[in-house]
N, C-alpha and C positions, 0 to 999 in steps of 0.2 A: 262478840266477834273477836277472834284472835288477832294479835298484832300482824302476823304474817299475811292475813287476809287482805290487808290494806294494799298490798302489791297487786292483788287480783281485782281491785275495784276499777270500774270503767273510768276512763279519762276523756274529757271533751275539751272543746276550744276555750272555755272559760277557766280551765284549770292550768293557768299559765305557769304557776310555780311547780306543779307536778310534772308538766311537760319539760320544763327547764331542768329539773333534777334528773329526769330520764335521759335527756340529751347529755348532761354532764356525765352521768354513769356510762353512757355509750362512748363518748369521745374523751373524757378526762381532760388532761392538760394539753391535748393536741390543739385545742383552740383556746387562745388567750383572749383578753378583752377586745383588743383591736381587731383580731381575726373574726370574732363572733359578730361584731357589728358590720363586717364586710361580707358576710355570707349572703349569697343571693337568696331572695325569698323563695324562688322556685326550688332550690336545693333544701332549704329549711322546711318547706312544706312537705316535700317527699320524705324527709327524715322523720317528721312528726307523724305522718300517716303510717310509718313502719313501726311505731312504738306499740309493743304488746298492750292490749286492752284499750287502745285508743279507739273511740267510737265515733269521733267527728268525721264529717264528710268534707271533701275538698271544696265543694261549692259553699259551705258554711263558713269558710275561712275568710278573714278580712286582714287588710294591712295592719290594722290596729292590734289584732291578736298576735300577729307575727312580731310586731315591734315590742309588745309586752313580753312575749316569750324570750326574745333576744335580751331584753333588759334583765329579766329574772335569771336567765342563763349566766349573764355576767355576774350578777350577785352571787349565784351559786359557785361560780369559778373563784370569785374573790374569797368567799368563805372557806374555800379549801386550799388556799395558798398559805 
């Protein structure tokens, strides 16, 4: 499998780091650490469901998944500062 094909692989709720990287790619530095932790889960959920190749369903989401995604998004943001 070519490296480019990794962008086309399906993403699901357990892929916290992949989701966080996609969110960082979408929003960049628009959201800093404190702003990421203040995002409403309803907004975060909608943004995740809009990610290309995301195959998870709204009803399979949990608060734990969203908290993990927020934390990974902060790490991704920090790595790019």
